[in-house]
MOPAC internal coordinates of N, CA, C and O (Angstrom, degrees):
PM7 1SCF
backbone

  N    0.0000 0     0.00 0     0.00 0    0    0    0
  C    1.4494 1     0.00 0     0.00 0    1    0    0
  C    1.5293 1   111.25 1     0.00 0    2    1    0
  O    1.2310 1   120.93 1   141.23 1    3    2    1
  N    1.3183 1   115.82 1   -38.77 1    3    2    1
  C    1.4586 1   120.37 1  -179.93 1    5    3    2
  C    1.5265 1   111.07 1   -65.21 1    6    5    3
  O    1.2310 1   120.44 1   142.59 1    7    6    5
  N    1.3264 1   116.76 1   -37.41 1    7    6    5
  C    1.4696 1   120.54 1   179.16 1    9    7    6
  C    1.5195 1   111.14 1   -66.43 1   10    9    7
  O    1.2310 1   120.40 1   143.82 1   11   10    9
  N    1.3187 1   116.83 1   -36.18 1   11   10    9
  C    1.4546 1   120.96 1   179.16 1   13   11   10
  C    1.5348 1   109.85 1   -65.44 1   14   13   11
  O    1.2310 1   120.33 1   137.05 1   15   14   13
  N    1.3235 1   116.98 1   -42.95 1   15   14   13
  C    1.4615 1   120.57 1   178.62 1   17   15   14
  C    1.5258 1   111.47 1   -63.89 1   18   17   15
  O    1.2310 1   120.55 1   137.90 1   19   18   17
  N    1.3474 1   116.55 1   -42.10 1   19   18   17
  C    1.4732 1   119.78 1   177.62 1   21   19   18
  C    1.5279 1   111.30 1   -64.16 1   22   21   19
  O    1.2310 1   120.57 1   141.47 1   23   22   21
  N    1.3169 1   116.52 1   -38.53 1   23   22   21
  C    1.4617 1   120.28 1   178.78 1   25   23   22
  C    1.5293 1   110.93 1   -65.94 1   26   25   23
  O    1.2310 1   120.14 1   137.38 1   27   26   25
  N    1.3232 1   117.33 1   -42.62 1   27   26   25
  C    1.4604 1   120.48 1   178.16 1   29   27   26
  C    1.5271 1   111.27 1   -65.39 1   30   29   27
  O    1.2310 1   120.46 1   140.36 1   31   30   29
  N    1.3274 1   116.73 1   -39.64 1   31   30   29
  C    1.4676 1   119.94 1   177.86 1   33   31   30
  C    1.5233 1   110.59 1   -64.57 1   34   33   31
  O    1.2310 1   120.21 1   140.63 1   35   34   33
  N    1.3097 1   117.20 1   -39.37 1   35   34   33
  C    1.4592 1   120.86 1   178.11 1   37   35   34
  C    1.5191 1   112.43 1   -65.24 1   38   37   35
  O    1.2310 1   120.78 1   138.71 1   39   38   37
  N    1.3174 1   116.12 1   -41.29 1   39   38   37
  C    1.4622 1   120.08 1   178.50 1   41   39   38
  C    1.5238 1   110.42 1   -65.39 1   42   41   39
  O    1.2310 1   120.42 1   138.11 1   43   42   41
  N    1.3324 1   116.80 1   -41.89 1   43   42   41
  C    1.4656 1   119.99 1   178.26 1   45   43   42
  C    1.5286 1   111.06 1   -65.11 1   46   45   43
  O    1.2310 1   120.08 1   140.05 1   47   46   45
  N    1.3291 1   117.45 1   -39.95 1   47   46   45
  C    1.4618 1   120.68 1   178.25 1   49   47   46
  C    1.5218 1   111.04 1   -65.45 1   50   49   47
  O    1.2310 1   120.20 1   140.27 1   51   50   49
  N    1.3113 1   117.22 1   -39.73 1   51   50   49
  C    1.4635 1   120.35 1   178.03 1   53   51   50
  C    1.5245 1   110.76 1   -65.45 1   54   53   51
  O    1.2310 1   120.05 1   139.10 1   55   54   53
  N    1.3060 1   117.52 1   -40.90 1   55   54   53
  C    1.4593 1   120.96 1   177.57 1   57   55   54
  C    1.5233 1   112.18 1   -64.23 1   58   57   55
  O    1.2310 1   120.49 1   137.72 1   59   58   57
  N    1.3222 1   116.67 1   -42.28 1   59   58   57
  C    1.4611 1   120.01 1   178.26 1   61   59   58
  C    1.5251 1   110.66 1   -65.53 1   62   61   59
  O    1.2310 1   120.28 1   139.44 1   63   62   61
  N    1.3083 1   117.08 1   -40.56 1   63   62   61
  C    1.4635 1   120.28 1   177.29 1   65   63   62
  C    1.5104 1   112.29 1   -64.11 1   66   65   63
  O    1.2310 1   120.29 1   141.82 1   67   66   65
  N    1.3126 1   117.04 1   -38.18 1   67   66   65
  C    1.4701 1   120.53 1   178.76 1   69   67   66
  C    1.5216 1   110.51 1   -66.61 1   70   69   67
  O    1.2310 1   120.36 1   141.90 1   71   70   69
  N    1.3284 1   116.91 1   -38.10 1   71   70   69
  C    1.4680 1   120.31 1   179.32 1   73   71   70
  C    1.5312 1   110.31 1   -68.60 1   74   73   71
  O    1.2310 1   120.25 1   135.37 1   75   74   73
  N    1.3216 1   117.12 1   -44.63 1   75   74   73
  C    1.4657 1   120.90 1  -175.99 1   77   75   74
  C    1.5214 1   111.31 1   -71.32 1   78   77   75
  O    1.2310 1   120.30 1   133.69 1   79   78   77
  N    1.3210 1   117.04 1   -46.31 1   79   78   77
  C    1.4662 1   120.76 1  -174.85 1   81   79   78
  C    1.5207 1   112.65 1  -105.93 1   82   81   79
  O    1.2310 1   120.39 1  -152.91 1   83   82   81
  N    1.3334 1   116.85 1    27.09 1   83   82   81
  C    1.4584 1   121.26 1  -178.94 1   85   83   82
  C    1.5256 1   111.75 1   -67.27 1   86   85   83
  O    1.2310 1   119.77 1   -17.72 1   87   86   85
  N    1.3189 1   118.04 1   162.28 1   87   86   85
  C    1.4627 1   121.86 1  -176.46 1   89   87   86
  C    1.5266 1   113.97 1   -66.42 1   90   89   87
  O    1.2310 1   119.57 1   157.00 1   91   90   89
  N    1.3357 1   118.42 1   -23.00 1   91   90   89
  C    1.4583 1   120.49 1  -179.74 1   93   91   90
  C    1.5201 1   112.14 1   -71.92 1   94   93   91
  O    1.2310 1   120.03 1   155.01 1   95   94   93
  N    1.3151 1   117.55 1   -24.99 1   95   94   93
  C    1.4589 1   121.12 1  -175.00 1   97   95   94
  C    1.5191 1   113.12 1   -87.14 1   98   97   95
  O    1.2310 1   119.55 1   174.82 1   99   98   97
  N    1.3051 1   118.45 1    -5.18 1   99   98   97
  C    1.4620 1   121.56 1  -176.99 1  101   99   98
  C    1.5257 1   109.07 1   -82.33 1  102  101   99
  O    1.2310 1   120.73 1   -53.56 1  103  102  101
  N    1.3348 1   116.21 1   126.44 1  103  102  101
  C    1.4584 1   121.05 1   177.50 1  105  103  102
  C    1.5154 1   108.33 1  -111.59 1  106  105  103
  O    1.2310 1   120.33 1   -34.52 1  107  106  105
  N    1.3155 1   116.97 1   145.48 1  107  106  105
  C    1.4593 1   118.89 1   175.40 1  109  107  106
  C    1.5296 1   110.63 1   -62.24 1  110  109  107
  O    1.2310 1   121.15 1   -33.38 1  111  110  109
  N    1.3026 1   115.41 1   146.62 1  111  110  109
  C    1.4600 1   121.08 1  -177.54 1  113  111  110
  C    1.5227 1   110.98 1   -62.67 1  114  113  111
  O    1.2310 1   119.92 1   144.61 1  115  114  113
  N    1.3201 1   117.76 1   -35.39 1  115  114  113
  C    1.4646 1   120.74 1  -179.05 1  117  115  114
  C    1.5299 1   110.94 1   -63.27 1  118  117  115
  O    1.2310 1   119.97 1   139.96 1  119  118  117
  N    1.3472 1   117.66 1   -40.04 1  119  118  117
  C    1.4628 1   120.47 1   177.36 1  121  119  118
  C    1.5201 1   111.06 1   -62.94 1  122  121  119
  O    1.2310 1   120.48 1   137.92 1  123  122  121
  N    1.3106 1   116.68 1   -42.08 1  123  122  121
  C    1.4592 1   120.17 1   178.57 1  125  123  122
  C    1.5223 1   111.19 1   -64.89 1  126  125  123
  O    1.2310 1   120.02 1   141.16 1  127  126  125
  N    1.3294 1   117.57 1   -38.84 1  127  126  125
  C    1.4556 1   121.46 1   178.66 1  129  127  126
  C    1.5267 1   110.57 1   -65.39 1  130  129  127
  O    1.2310 1   119.95 1   140.37 1  131  130  129
  N    1.3242 1   117.71 1   -39.63 1  131  130  129
  C    1.4601 1   120.97 1   177.69 1  133  131  130
  C    1.5291 1   111.32 1   -64.78 1  134  133  131
  O    1.2310 1   120.46 1   139.46 1  135  134  133
  N    1.3190 1   116.73 1   -40.54 1  135  134  133
  C    1.4606 1   120.04 1   178.33 1  137  135  134
  C    1.5178 1   110.89 1   -65.26 1  138  137  135
  O    1.2310 1   120.31 1   139.46 1  139  138  137
  N    1.3165 1   117.01 1   -40.54 1  139  138  137
  C    1.4529 1   120.73 1   178.89 1  141  139  138
  C    1.5222 1   110.57 1   -64.29 1  142  141  139
  O    1.2310 1   120.46 1   137.88 1  143  142  141
  N    1.3190 1   116.73 1   -42.12 1  143  142  141
  C    1.4616 1   120.84 1  -179.76 1  145  143  142
  C    1.5315 1   110.88 1   -63.06 1  146  145  143
  O    1.2310 1   120.07 1   135.98 1  147  146  145
  N    1.3340 1   117.46 1   -44.02 1  147  146  145
  C    1.4709 1   119.70 1  -179.72 1  149  147  146
  C    1.5280 1   110.84 1   -68.47 1  150  149  147
  O    1.2310 1   120.02 1   141.59 1  151  150  149
  N    1.3096 1   117.56 1   -38.41 1  151  150  149
  C    1.4734 1   120.08 1   178.23 1  153  151  150
  C    1.5305 1   110.19 1   -65.91 1  154  153  151
  O    1.2310 1   120.14 1   139.81 1  155  154  153
  N    1.3059 1   117.34 1   -40.19 1  155  154  153
  C    1.4619 1   121.50 1   179.20 1  157  155  154
  C    1.5234 1   110.68 1   -63.61 1  158  157  155
  O    1.2310 1   120.41 1   136.32 1  159  158  157
  N    1.3314 1   116.82 1   -43.68 1  159  158  157
  C    1.4552 1   119.41 1  -179.34 1  161  159  158
  C    1.5229 1   111.63 1   -69.45 1  162  161  159
  O    1.2310 1   119.80 1   143.06 1  163  162  161
  N    1.3320 1   117.98 1   -36.94 1  163  162  161
  C    1.4590 1   121.15 1   176.22 1  165  163  162
  C    1.5201 1   110.88 1   -63.29 1  166  165  163
  O    1.2310 1   120.67 1   139.72 1  167  166  165
  N    1.3050 1   116.33 1   -40.28 1  167  166  165
  C    1.4655 1   120.82 1  -177.69 1  169  167  166
  C    1.5316 1   110.50 1   -65.78 1  170  169  167
  O    1.2310 1   120.19 1   141.87 1  171  170  169
  N    1.3105 1   117.24 1   -38.13 1  171  170  169
  C    1.4568 1   120.61 1  -175.37 1  173  171  170
  C    1.5245 1   114.03 1   -88.83 1  174  173  171
  O    1.2310 1   119.45 1   169.87 1  175  174  173
  N    1.3352 1   118.66 1   -10.13 1  175  174  173
  C    1.4610 1   119.72 1  -178.75 1  177  175  174
  C    1.5301 1   111.81 1  -100.69 1  178  177  175
  O    1.2310 1   119.57 1   170.99 1  179  178  177
  N    1.3257 1   118.43 1    -9.01 1  179  178  177
  C    1.4685 1   120.11 1   178.62 1  181  179  178
  C    1.5196 1   109.28 1   -77.53 1  182  181  179
  O    1.2310 1   121.52 1   -34.93 1  183  182  181
  N    1.3375 1   114.70 1   145.07 1  183  182  181
  C    1.4665 1   120.00 1   179.94 1  185  183  182
  C    1.4949 1   110.28 1  -115.09 1  186  185  183
  O    1.2310 1   120.10 1   180.00 1  187  186  185

């Protein structure tokens, strides 16, 4: 019974890891840098 629970926990952990770190969620670093730059400039130009 204990092995079955460990196996189910492992499968659930693998599924959660695949969802979180899946290939669709990866953004190029340049896009992230552009977003950061625009957010930084918006933050500093508001009065």
